[in-house]
C-alpha positions in Angstrom: -8.5 21.1 -47.2 -9.5 21.7 -43.6 -6.9 24.5 -43.3 -9.2 26.7 -45.5 -12.2 26.5 -43.9 -13.5 29.7 -43.0 -14.3 30.3 -39.3 -17.8 31.8 -39.8 -19.7 29.0 -40.7 -17.7 27.0 -37.9 -19.0 29.7 -35.3 -22.4 29.6 -36.2 -22.6 25.7 -36.1 -20.8 26.1 -32.6 -23.5 28.6 -31.2 -26.3 27.3 -32.8 -26.1 23.8 -32.7 -23.4 22.8 -30.2 -23.7 25.2 -27.4 -27.8 25.9 -27.4 -29.3 22.5 -28.4 -26.7 19.9 -27.4 -25.1 21.2 -24.6 -27.9 23.2 -23.4 -25.7 26.3 -22.0 -27.3 28.9 -20.4 -27.4 32.3 -21.5 -24.5 33.5 -19.6 -22.3 30.8 -20.8 -23.0 31.5 -24.5 -22.2 35.2 -23.7 -18.7 34.4 -22.0 -17.9 31.8 -24.9 -18.9 34.4 -27.7 -16.9 37.4 -25.9 -14.0 35.2 -25.5 -14.2 33.9 -29.2 -14.7 37.6 -30.2 -12.1 38.9 -28.7 -9.7 35.9 -30.4 -11.0 36.5 -33.6 -10.2 40.4 -33.4 -6.5 39.8 -32.0 -6.0 37.3 -35.0 -7.2 39.8 -37.4 -5.2 42.3 -36.0 -2.3 40.1 -35.8 -2.6 38.5 -39.6 -3.6 42.2 -41.1 -6.9 40.3 -42.4 -10.6 40.8 -42.0 -12.4 38.8 -39.3 -14.8 37.7 -41.9 -11.8 36.7 -44.1 -10.0 34.2 -41.3 -9.7 30.4 -42.1 -9.2 27.7 -39.4 -5.5 27.7 -40.3 -4.6 31.1 -39.7 -5.3 29.9 -35.8 -2.3 27.9 -34.4 -1.0 27.5 -31.1 1.3 30.3 -30.7 -1.5 32.7 -31.7 -4.0 31.5 -29.2 -1.0 31.4 -26.7 0.0 35.1 -27.6 -3.8 35.9 -27.3 -3.9 34.3 -23.6 -0.6 36.4 -22.9 -2.1 39.6 -24.1 -5.5 39.3 -22.2 -3.4 38.8 -19.2 -0.8 41.2 -19.3 -2.4 44.4 -21.1 -6.1 43.8 -20.2 -5.0 42.9 -16.6 -7.1 39.8 -16.8 -6.5 37.5 -13.6 -5.5 33.9 -14.2 -9.3 32.8 -13.5 -10.3 34.7 -16.5 -8.0 33.9 -18.7 -8.4 30.0 -17.7 -12.1 30.9 -18.5 -11.2 32.3 -22.1 -9.3 29.1 -22.7 -12.0 26.8 -21.7 -14.3 28.7 -24.4 -11.4 28.5 -27.0 -11.1 24.6 -26.3 -14.4 23.8 -26.3 -14.7 25.5 -29.7 -11.8 23.7 -31.5 -13.3 20.6 -29.9 -16.5 21.3 -31.8 -14.3 21.8 -35.1 -12.5 18.6 -34.8 -16.0 16.7 -34.2 -17.6 18.5 -37.1 -14.8 18.1 -39.4 -12.3 15.6 -38.6 -10.0 15.7 -41.4 -8.9 19.4 -39.1 -7.8 17.3 -36.5 -4.2 18.1 -37.5 -4.9 21.8 -37.1 -6.7 21.4 -34.1 -5.0 19.2 -31.8 -2.0 21.6 -31.2 -4.1 24.5 -30.0 -6.6 22.1 -28.1 -3.6 20.2 -25.9 -0.5 22.2 -26.3 -2.2 25.4 -25.1 -3.2 23.4 -21.6 0.4 22.2 -20.9 1.9 25.4 -21.6 -0.4 27.4 -19.4 -0.3 24.9 -16.9 3.7 25.4 -16.8 3.3 29.1 -16.4 0.9 29.0 -13.8 3.2 26.6 -11.7 6.2 29.1 -12.6 4.2 31.9 -11.3 3.2 30.6 -7.9 6.6 28.7 -7.3 5.1 25.5 -7.0 6.4 22.3 -8.1 4.3 19.4 -10.1 3.6 16.5 -7.9 5.8 13.5 -8.6 4.0 10.5 -9.6 3.8 7.8 -6.6 5.9 4.8 -6.9 4.7 1.3 -6.9 5.5 -0.1 -3.5 6.6 -3.6 -3.0 4.2 -6.6 -1.3 6.4 -6.8 1.6 6.5 -2.9 2.4 2.6 -3.1 2.5 1.7 -5.0 5.1 -0.2 -3.4 8.2 1.7 -2.9 11.4 -0.5 -4.2 14.4 -0.6 -1.6 17.3 
């Protein structure tokens, strides 16, 4: 079952094959993604009372990832840009997990997509901005250009 997959082999394949060979990531990107995922794993281990090496894929869920993002923003005083960079690393890893083990898609999907929606709405609330309304389709009679 995909929820019992240990994180260690998934992380190894992500860094050895996906980032370095397939995506040809720079050493700085690899280091940044490594740090983000290390912080997430240490946070998850502390929250769940497990050793980092004992964490399984099913241990990481949407709420835990969102709590981690809140933690790094509030306690570590990371900026929104830094938090979003950490989120990009997490989402990239979970995209790799879904591609590696399609049966894990049910576990991975909420992390990939729900975190983006919550973070985007939080950012809008913080800045006081409202989402842009969708444009309406204009009827044919109103689209004629006026001659000057």
